[in-house]
C-alpha positions in Angstrom: -39.7 -5.3 43.3 -39.9 -3.4 40.1 -37.7 -4.0 37.1 -37.9 -0.6 35.6 -34.3 0.5 36.5 -32.9 -2.7 35.0 -35.0 -2.3 31.8 -34.0 1.3 31.4 -30.3 0.4 31.9 -30.6 -2.5 29.4 -32.2 -0.1 26.9 -29.5 2.5 27.3 -26.8 -0.2 26.8 -28.4 -1.8 23.8 -29.0 1.5 22.0 -25.5 2.9 22.8 -23.5 -0.1 21.5 -24.2 0.4 17.8 -23.3 4.1 18.0 -20.0 3.4 19.7 -19.2 0.6 17.3 -19.9 2.9 14.4 -17.7 5.6 15.8 -14.8 3.1 16.4 -14.9 2.0 12.8 -14.6 5.5 11.5 -11.5 6.3 13.7 -8.3 5.1 12.1 -5.8 3.6 14.5 -2.0 4.3 14.3 -1.4 0.6 13.4 -3.9 0.5 10.5 -2.2 0.3 7.1 -2.5 3.5 5.1 -3.6 3.3 1.5 -1.2 5.2 -0.8 -1.2 5.9 -4.5 1.4 3.8 -6.4 3.1 7.0 -7.6 3.8 8.1 -4.0 6.2 5.4 -3.2 9.7 6.9 -3.0 13.0 5.0 -3.5 14.0 5.5 0.2 10.8 3.7 1.3 11.3 1.0 -1.2 14.9 0.4 -0.1 13.9 0.2 3.5 11.5 -2.6 2.8 12.9 -6.0 3.6 12.7 -9.5 2.1 9.4 -10.5 0.6 7.8 -7.1 1.2 10.4 -5.5 -1.1 10.2 -8.3 -3.6 6.4 -8.2 -3.8 6.4 -4.4 -4.1 8.9 -4.5 -7.0 6.9 -7.3 -8.6 3.7 -5.1 -8.3 5.5 -2.1 -9.8 6.7 -4.3 -12.8 3.1 -5.5 -13.2 1.7 -2.0 -13.1 4.2 -0.8 -15.7 3.6 -3.9 -17.9 -0.1 -3.3 -17.7 0.3 0.4 -18.6 2.2 -0.5 -21.8 0.0 -3.5 -22.5 2.9 -5.9 -22.3 1.5 -9.5 -22.1 4.8 -11.4 -22.4 7.3 -11.3 -19.5 10.9 -11.1 -20.6 12.4 -12.5 -17.4 16.0 -11.6 -18.1 14.9 -8.0 -19.1 12.8 -7.6 -16.0 15.7 -8.9 -13.8 18.1 -6.4 -15.4 15.5 -3.6 -14.9 15.1 -4.5 -11.3 18.9 -4.2 -10.8 18.8 -0.8 -12.5 15.8 0.2 -10.3 17.7 -0.6 -7.1 20.9 1.2 -8.4 18.8 4.2 -9.4 17.1 4.3 -6.0 20.4 4.1 -4.2 21.7 7.0 -6.3 18.5 9.1 -5.8 16.5 8.0 -2.8 14.1 10.9 -3.0 12.9 10.0 -6.5 9.6 8.1 -7.0 10.2 4.4 -7.5 7.6 4.2 -10.3 9.3 7.0 -12.2 12.7 5.3 -11.9 11.3 2.0 -13.0 9.6 3.5 -16.0 12.8 5.3 -16.9 14.9 2.1 -16.7 12.3 0.1 -18.7 12.2 2.8 -21.3 8.5 3.7 -20.8 7.4 7.1 -22.0 4.8 8.8 -19.8 
């Protein structure tokens, strides 16, 4: 009994696996998170986030703005008030970009 058909089949399988794995890595799935620029986040999307996800997103936006203006001290009361004004501004104009609204309520010039 010759093993040539088995060897040929094994060779085809071995050489086809890396190709299919590489193709699968390059194909995004619908469930994969999408990377987005921070300036793309609109108020409607921010308001639809829930719980910790919204809190962390607002915290990230504050950190981004603070870094942009080289603010190294965190005025907690001022940031809390700015957060309230951000939410109010987003409710009033849900199509606006959240970063722009936050910069406006914190008095940051672009």
